[in-house]
C-alpha positions as CSV (number, residue, x, y, z in Angstrom):
1,X,-5.8,-98.4,40.7
2,X,-6.3,-99.9,43.8
3,X,-3.4,-97.4,45.2
4,X,-5.6,-94.7,43.6
5,X,-8.7,-95.9,45.5
6,X,-6.9,-96.2,48.7
7,X,-5.9,-92.7,48.6
8,X,-8.9,-91.6,47.2
9,X,-11.7,-94.0,48.0
10,X,-14.5,-92.0,46.5
11,X,-12.5,-92.1,43.1
12,X,-12.3,-88.5,42.4
13,X,-10.0,-87.2,39.6
14,X,-7.3,-84.4,40.3
15,X,-9.5,-82.2,38.4
16,X,-12.5,-82.6,40.4
17,X,-10.6,-82.3,43.6
18,X,-9.0,-79.0,42.0
19,X,-12.3,-77.8,41.3
20,X,-13.5,-78.2,44.7
21,X,-10.4,-76.5,46.3
22,X,-10.7,-73.4,43.7
23,X,-14.4,-72.7,44.6
24,X,-14.0,-73.2,48.6
25,X,-10.9,-71.0,48.0
26,X,-13.1,-68.2,46.9
27,X,-16.4,-68.8,48.6
28,X,-14.8,-70.5,51.8
29,X,-18.1,-72.0,52.8
30,X,-20.2,-74.0,50.1
31,X,-22.6,-76.9,49.2
32,X,-21.8,-79.5,46.6
33,X,-24.6,-77.9,44.7
34,X,-23.0,-74.6,44.5
35,X,-19.7,-76.1,43.6
36,X,-21.2,-77.8,40.9
37,X,-22.8,-75.1,39.2
38,X,-19.6,-72.8,39.3
39,X,-17.0,-75.7,38.3
40,X,-19.3,-77.8,35.9
41,X,-22.4,-75.7,34.9
42,X,-23.1,-78.6,32.0
43,X,-23.9,-80.9,34.7
44,X,-27.1,-78.8,35.3
45,X,-28.5,-80.0,32.1
46,X,-27.6,-83.8,32.7
47,X,-29.7,-86.1,34.3
48,X,-32.9,-84.6,33.3
49,X,-34.7,-88.0,32.8
50,X,-34.4,-88.7,36.7
51,X,-38.1,-88.9,38.2
52,X,-37.3,-86.1,40.8
53,X,-35.5,-82.8,41.4
54,X,-33.7,-84.8,44.5
55,X,-32.6,-87.5,42.4
56,X,-31.5,-85.1,39.6
57,X,-29.3,-83.1,42.3
58,X,-28.0,-86.1,43.6
59,X,-27.0,-87.3,40.3
60,X,-25.6,-84.0,38.9
61,X,-23.7,-83.2,42.2
62,X,-22.1,-87.0,42.8
63,X,-18.9,-86.3,41.5
64,X,-18.2,-83.1,43.4
65,X,-19.5,-84.9,46.7
66,X,-17.2,-87.5,46.0
67,X,-14.1,-85.1,45.5
68,X,-15.1,-83.4,48.8
69,X,-15.2,-86.5,50.5
70,X,-11.7,-87.5,49.4
71,X,-10.3,-84.2,50.3
72,X,-12.0,-84.4,53.8
73,X,-9.9,-87.6,54.1
74,X,-6.7,-85.7,53.2
75,X,-7.6,-83.2,56.0
76,X,-8.2,-80.2,53.3
77,X,-11.8,-79.6,54.2
78,X,-14.3,-80.4,56.7
79,X,-18.1,-81.1,57.1
80,X,-19.8,-77.7,58.3
81,X,-23.1,-78.9,59.2
82,X,-26.3,-78.4,57.2
83,X,-28.3,-75.6,55.5
84,X,-31.8,-74.8,56.4
85,X,-32.5,-76.9,53.1
86,X,-30.8,-79.6,54.7
87,X,-27.9,-79.5,52.2
88,X,-24.5,-80.4,53.6
89,X,-21.9,-77.4,54.0
90,X,-18.1,-77.9,53.2
91,X,-15.4,-75.6,54.8
92,X,-11.8,-75.5,54.0
93,X,-9.3,-76.4,56.9
94,X,-6.2,-74.0,57.2
95,X,-4.4,-76.5,55.2
96,X,-7.3,-76.8,52.4
97,X,-6.9,-73.0,52.4
98,X,-3.2,-73.0,51.5
99,X,-3.9,-75.7,49.0
100,X,-6.5,-73.7,47.5
101,X,-3.9,-70.5,47.5
102,X,-1.9,-72.7,45.2
103,X,-4.4,-73.7,42.8
104,X,-6.0,-70.1,42.5
105,X,-2.2,-68.7,42.0
106,X,-3.0,-66.3,44.9
107,X,-0.9,-65.3,48.1
108,X,-2.0,-66.4,51.5
109,X,-2.9,-63.0,52.4
110,X,-5.0,-62.4,49.4
111,X,-7.1,-65.7,50.2
112,X,-9.4,-63.7,52.8
113,X,-10.8,-64.9,56.0
114,X,-13.6,-67.3,56.9
115,X,-17.0,-66.1,57.3
116,X,-18.4,-65.7,60.7
117,X,-20.6,-68.6,62.3
118,X,-19.4,-70.4,59.1
119,X,-21.6,-74.0,59.2
120,X,-23.7,-72.9,62.0
121,X,-27.3,-71.5,61.9
122,X,-27.6,-73.1,58.4
123,X,-24.7,-70.6,57.0
124,X,-27.6,-68.5,55.5
125,X,-25.5,-65.7,55.0
126,X,-22.6,-67.4,53.2
127,X,-25.1,-69.2,51.3
128,X,-26.6,-65.8,50.0
129,X,-23.1,-64.4,49.3
130,X,-22.4,-67.7,47.0
131,X,-25.7,-67.2,45.1
132,X,-24.7,-63.7,44.5
133,X,-21.4,-64.6,43.1
134,X,-23.1,-67.3,41.0
135,X,-25.9,-65.0,39.6
136,X,-23.0,-62.4,38.9
137,X,-20.8,-64.8,37.1
138,X,-23.5,-66.6,35.4
139,X,-21.6,-69.6,34.4
140,X,-22.3,-71.0,30.9
141,X,-22.1,-74.8,30.0
142,X,-20.0,-76.5,27.5
143,X,-22.5,-77.3,24.8
144,X,-20.2,-80.2,23.6
145,X,-20.8,-81.8,27.3
146,X,-24.5,-82.1,26.8
147,X,-24.5,-83.7,23.6
148,X,-27.0,-86.7,23.3
149,X,-29.0,-85.1,26.3
150,X,-33.0,-84.7,25.7
151,X,-33.8,-81.8,23.3
152,X,-35.3,-79.9,26.1
153,X,-31.9,-80.2,28.0
154,X,-30.1,-79.2,25.2
155,X,-32.2,-76.4,24.4
156,X,-32.1,-75.1,28.0
157,X,-28.2,-75.2,27.9
158,X,-28.2,-73.1,24.5
159,X,-30.4,-70.7,26.1
160,X,-27.9,-70.3,29.1
161,X,-25.0,-69.9,26.6
162,X,-27.1,-67.4,24.5
163,X,-27.9,-65.4,27.5
164,X,-26.1,-62.0,28.2
165,X,-22.7,-62.8,29.8
166,X,-22.0,-62.3,33.5
167,X,-19.0,-60.5,34.9
168,X,-15.6,-62.2,35.3
169,X,-14.8,-65.8,36.0
170,X,-14.5,-67.6,39.6
171,X,-10.8,-66.2,39.9
172,X,-12.0,-62.5,39.7
173,X,-13.8,-62.9,42.8
174,X,-12.5,-62.7,46.8
175,X,-14.8,-63.1,49.7
176,X,-14.4,-62.1,53.4
177,X,-11.6,-59.6,52.2
178,X,-10.1,-57.6,55.0
179,X,-10.1,-53.6,54.4
180,X,-7.9,-52.2,57.1
181,X,-8.7,-48.9,58.6
182,X,-5.5,-49.4,60.7
183,X,-2.9,-52.1,60.8
184,X,-2.2,-54.3,57.7
185,X,-3.5,-56.2,55.2
186,X,-2.7,-59.3,57.2
187,X,-3.5,-57.9,60.7
188,X,-6.3,-55.2,60.4
189,X,-6.9,-53.3,63.3
190,X,-10.2,-53.6,65.3
191,X,-13.0,-51.5,63.6
192,X,-11.9,-52.4,60.0
193,X,-14.5,-53.3,57.5
194,X,-14.4,-56.6,55.8
195,X,-16.2,-57.0,52.4
196,X,-18.2,-59.9,51.8
197,X,-17.0,-60.2,48.2
198,X,-14.4,-58.1,46.2
199,X,-14.6,-58.3,42.4
200,X,-11.8,-57.4,39.9
201,X,-13.1,-58.0,36.3
202,X,-11.7,-54.9,34.2
203,X,-12.2,-56.8,31.0
204,X,-16.0,-56.8,31.5
205,X,-16.1,-53.0,32.6
206,X,-15.8,-53.6,36.2
207,X,-12.2,-52.9,37.5
208,X,-13.1,-53.0,41.1
209,X,-16.4,-53.6,42.8
210,X,-17.1,-54.3,46.8
211,X,-20.2,-56.2,47.7
212,X,-22.2,-56.4,50.7
213,X,-24.9,-58.9,51.2
214,X,-28.0,-58.9,53.6
215,X,-30.6,-61.4,54.3
216,X,-33.0,-58.5,55.6
217,X,-31.9,-59.6,58.9
218,X,-29.6,-56.8,59.7
219,X,-31.0,-53.4,61.0
220,X,-30.5,-50.6,58.4
221,X,-28.3,-48.6,60.6
222,X,-25.7,-51.6,61.2
223,X,-25.5,-51.6,57.3
224,X,-25.2,-48.0,57.1
225,X,-22.4,-47.8,59.6
226,X,-20.4,-50.2,57.6
227,X,-19.9,-47.4,55.0
228,X,-18.1,-45.2,57.6
229,X,-15.5,-47.9,57.8
230,X,-15.5,-48.1,53.9
231,X,-15.1,-44.4,53.9
232,X,-12.0,-44.6,56.4
233,X,-10.3,-47.3,54.3
234,X,-10.8,-45.6,51.3
235,X,-9.4,-42.2,52.5
236,X,-6.2,-44.2,54.0
237,X,-2.9,-43.1,52.4
238,X,0.0,-45.5,52.3
239,X,3.3,-45.2,50.4
240,X,3.6,-47.4,47.6
241,X,7.0,-49.1,46.4
242,X,7.8,-46.1,44.5
243,X,7.9,-44.1,47.8
244,X,4.9,-41.9,46.8
245,X,1.7,-42.0,48.9
246,X,-1.5,-43.1,47.6
247,X,-4.6,-44.6,48.7
248,X,-3.9,-47.9,50.2
249,X,-6.5,-49.5,48.3
250,X,-4.7,-48.7,45.0
251,X,-1.5,-50.6,46.4
252,X,-3.3,-53.8,46.3
253,X,-5.8,-53.3,43.4
254,X,-5.6,-51.8,39.8
255,X,-8.0,-49.4,38.7
256,X,-8.2,-46.4,36.1
257,X,-6.6,-43.3,37.2
258,X,-8.8,-40.3,38.5
259,X,-9.7,-38.0,35.8
260,X,-10.3,-34.4,35.9
261,X,-9.2,-34.3,39.7
262,X,-12.4,-36.1,40.7
263,X,-11.5,-38.7,42.9
264,X,-14.4,-41.1,43.1
265,X,-13.9,-44.0,45.6
266,X,-14.4,-47.6,44.2
267,X,-18.3,-48.7,44.1
268,X,-20.0,-50.7,46.7
269,X,-23.1,-53.1,45.5
270,X,-25.5,-53.7,48.2
271,X,-27.6,-56.9,47.6
272,X,-30.5,-57.8,49.6
273,X,-32.2,-61.4,49.9
274,X,-35.7,-61.2,51.2
275,X,-35.1,-64.3,53.7
276,X,-35.6,-62.2,56.8
277,X,-38.7,-60.2,58.1
278,X,-37.5,-56.8,57.0
279,X,-38.5,-55.5,53.8
280,X,-36.1,-55.4,50.9
281,X,-37.3,-52.4,49.7
282,X,-37.5,-50.4,53.1
283,X,-34.0,-51.7,53.6
284,X,-32.7,-50.1,50.7
285,X,-34.4,-46.9,51.1
286,X,-33.4,-46.7,54.7
287,X,-29.8,-47.3,54.1
288,X,-29.7,-44.7,51.0
289,X,-31.2,-42.1,53.8
290,X,-28.6,-43.1,56.2
291,X,-25.5,-43.0,53.8
292,X,-26.2,-39.9,51.9
293,X,-23.3,-38.0,53.2
294,X,-21.1,-40.7,51.5
295,X,-22.8,-41.1,48.0
296,X,-24.6,-37.8,47.3
297,X,-22.9,-35.7,44.3
298,X,-22.8,-32.1,43.5
299,X,-24.9,-31.1,40.3
300,X,-23.1,-29.0,38.2
301,X,-25.6,-27.0,36.0
302,X,-23.2,-25.7,33.2
303,X,-21.7,-29.0,32.7
304,X,-24.7,-31.2,32.9
305,X,-23.6,-33.9,35.3
306,X,-23.1,-34.6,39.0
307,X,-19.7,-34.5,40.6
308,X,-19.1,-37.5,42.9
309,X,-15.5,-36.3,44.1
310,X,-14.7,-37.8,47.5
311,X,-18.2,-40.0,47.2
312,X,-18.6,-43.9,47.3
313,X,-20.9,-44.8,44.3
314,X,-23.6,-47.1,46.4
315,X,-25.8,-49.6,44.1
316,X,-28.5,-51.8,45.6
317,X,-30.4,-54.8,44.2
318,X,-32.1,-57.8,45.4
319,X,-31.1,-61.4,44.8
320,X,-34.2,-62.3,43.1
321,X,-33.8,-59.3,40.7
322,X,-30.1,-60.1,40.3
323,X,-31.1,-63.8,39.4
324,X,-33.7,-62.7,36.7
325,X,-31.6,-60.0,34.8
326,X,-28.1,-60.7,35.3
327,X,-25.6,-57.9,35.8
328,X,-26.4,-56.7,32.1
329,X,-30.2,-55.9,32.9
330,X,-32.1,-53.4,34.7
331,X,-31.6,-54.6,38.2
332,X,-29.4,-52.1,40.0
333,X,-30.5,-48.7,41.8
334,X,-27.6,-46.1,42.1
335,X,-28.5,-44.3,45.1
336,X,-29.4,-40.7,44.1
337,X,-31.0,-41.9,40.9
338,X,-34.6,-42.6,39.8
339,X,-34.2,-45.9,37.7
340,X,-32.9,-49.2,37.4
341,X,-29.8,-49.8,35.3
342,X,-27.2,-52.5,34.2
343,X,-24.5,-52.8,36.7
344,X,-21.8,-51.1,34.5
345,X,-24.4,-48.3,33.8
346,X,-25.1,-47.8,37.5
347,X,-21.5,-47.7,38.8
348,X,-20.5,-45.2,36.2
349,X,-21.1,-41.6,35.5
350,X,-22.4,-41.7,32.0
351,X,-23.4,-37.7,31.8
352,X,-19.8,-37.0,33.1
353,X,-18.2,-39.4,30.6
354,X,-20.1,-37.7,28.0
355,X,-19.4,-34.1,28.9
356,X,-15.8,-35.3,29.1
357,X,-15.8,-37.1,25.7
358,X,-17.5,-34.1,23.9
359,X,-14.7,-31.8,25.7
360,X,-11.7,-34.0,24.5
361,X,-13.3,-34.2,21.0
362,X,-13.7,-30.5,20.9
363,X,-10.0,-30.1,22.2
364,X,-8.8,-32.5,19.3
365,X,-10.9,-30.4,16.8
366,X,-9.5,-27.3,18.3
367,X,-5.8,-28.6,17.9
368,X,-6.4,-30.0,14.3
369,X,-7.9,-26.6,13.6
370,X,-4.7,-25.0,15.1
371,X,-2.6,-27.4,13.2
372,X,-4.3,-26.6,10.0
373,X,-3.4,-22.9,10.6
374,X,-0.1,-23.4,11.3
375,X,0.4,-25.5,8.1
376,X,-1.3,-22.7,6.3
377,X,1.0,-20.0,7.6
378,X,3.8,-22.3,7.1
379,X,2.7,-22.9,3.3
380,X,2.5,-18.9,3.0
381,X,6.0,-18.6,3.9
382,X,7.4,-21.6,1.6
383,X,9.9,-20.1,-1.1
384,X,9.1,-20.6,-4.8
385,X,11.7,-21.3,-7.5
386,X,13.0,-18.0,-9.1
387,X,13.0,-19.7,-12.4
388,X,10.0,-22.2,-12.8
389,X,8.0,-20.6,-10.1
390,X,7.5,-24.1,-8.2
391,X,7.2,-24.1,-4.5
392,X,10.0,-25.7,-2.6
393,X,10.0,-29.1,-1.3
394,X,10.1,-29.5,2.7
395,X,13.8,-31.3,2.1
396,X,14.7,-28.0,-0.4
397,X,13.5,-25.6,2.3
398,X,15.4,-27.1,5.0
399,X,18.8,-27.6,2.8
400,X,18.7,-23.8,1.8
401,X,17.7,-22.8,5.2
402,X,20.7,-23.2,7.0
403,X,23.0,-20.3,7.8
404,X,26.1,-22.2,6.7
405,X,24.8,-24.0,3.8
406,X,27.0,-24.8,1.0
407,X,24.1,-25.2,-1.3
408,X,24.2,-22.9,-4.3
409,X,21.4,-21.2,-6.2
410,X,19.1,-21.1,-3.2
411,X,16.4,-19.2,-5.3
412,X,15.9,-22.1,-7.3
413,X,14.0,-25.4,-6.7
414,X,16.2,-28.8,-6.8
415,X,15.3,-29.4,-10.7
416,X,16.1,-25.9,-11.6
417,X,19.2,-26.0,-9.5
418,X,20.2,-29.3,-11.0
419,X,19.8,-27.7,-14.4
420,X,21.8,-24.3,-13.5
421,X,24.6,-26.4,-11.8
422,X,24.7,-28.7,-15.0
423,X,24.8,-25.8,-17.0
424,X,27.8,-24.1,-14.7
425,X,29.6,-27.4,-15.3
426,X,29.2,-27.4,-18.9
427,X,30.2,-23.8,-19.3
428,X,33.4,-24.7,-17.1
429,X,34.1,-27.6,-19.1
430,X,33.7,-25.4,-22.1
431,X,35.9,-22.7,-21.1
432,X,38.4,-25.0,-20.0
433,X,38.2,-26.8,-23.5
434,X,38.7,-23.3,-25.2
435,X,41.6,-22.3,-22.9
436,X,43.2,-25.6,-23.8
437,X,42.6,-25.2,-27.5
438,X,44.1,-21.5,-27.1
439,X,47.0,-22.8,-25.2
440,X,47.9,-25.5,-27.8
441,X,47.3,-22.9,-30.7
442,X,49.4,-20.5,-28.8
443,X,52.1,-23.0,-28.2
444,X,52.0,-24.3,-32.0
445,X,52.5,-20.4,-32.9
446,X,55.4,-20.2,-30.6
447,X,56.9,-23.1,-31.9
448,X,56.4,-22.1,-35.4
449,X,57.7,-18.7,-34.6
450,X,60.9,-20.3,-33.3
451,X,61.1,-22.6,-36.3
452,X,61.1,-19.6,-38.4
453,X,63.7,-17.5,-36.4
454,X,65.9,-20.5,-36.7
455,X,65.7,-20.7,-40.2
456,X,66.3,-17.1,-40.7
457,X,69.4,-17.2,-38.5
458,X,70.6,-20.1,-40.8
459,X,70.2,-17.9,-43.8
460,X,71.8,-15.0,-42.6
461,X,75.1,-17.0,-41.6
462,X,75.4,-18.4,-45.1
463,X,75.3,-14.9,-46.5
464,X,78.3,-13.7,-44.6
């Protein structure tokens, strides 16, 4: 125990240190509060008897703060200053990023880069990115770990468990991901995009989603310009391991194949946080106008849906709305639409999906109708037994249909053929028996005649 304390003076466990590494491996920059809410959400419902919010936060984050301090002593993270709310920020070192890659089972190039100005100026942008990730995941507490807490805390934990699920888990997310318009994943060329967040949660209906976060401090023109880079990246082709060219992004991430020749690029979610002086609503609308050429689809009146071939589905929301409703609630505006939708609906194309489903159903019904017609035509050609009138079975039909078939009585069904063959065999047996009887009688007659002749020869000889 003394040796353990000397190595980890804060007394943290391996699991706690792994929690800190994993969260920072994804988020890159985070406070102990954010680490705790993601890694141990049950702690948010403990220590409710503490008198003030500050003392409750100090109590519920103590374990992870201790783990972070031990990791700092090992050179895996450093203190990155404080947020505007005076919370200490933790940042991984290069060694810490490598250690986190092992815990997350990711290749080093999959870890993403460090956010710009991390730890300086209150780290306001990374903090908003983190809050966006937490609002999308909506971590649920383990109710077994809040047993014995006050009834109000248990009820709040139960409400969190009963609330609609979020999207994915921590390992479904990556931050500061380079999207090279030239160069490589590891060394992207100047002018490449960098996604604030990339989500891969196919089990939750979100195969691939890119996220951009704005604190309402950046000009709308600069945000819109990022989509020019996104479009260049999405259009970039590269040979895969099979030697065939495909979009570069498909060589790294899995996504459903394109349907009906409509090549829709992966969706991008814009999350606006009303922290700066610009209006979030105005930012959304202004960016929508400036990026119209990237997201606007083509209406097909006869099919009843928009085609987004070659487009980027762009969806916008606010952090406040996301926190309130979660990804399953009506919090997302898909550019070009006039309503708020759940995220899965907003990034999809329900009308097109409905049209294609109807067409596939019609094709299945048409194929079934044709199959029934073919079956009826085949039944009409099916032979019938010349004796009993029964239709041939498929096996009998195939058996008599061969050109060089030794089958007898091809005009009879299997049962009648069996009886006919049996009758023939019986007739042959009777004929053999008759011939044998005749032969026996003829042989007996010959023997009798020969005996009679011999007797006569003896009589004639004595008379002389």
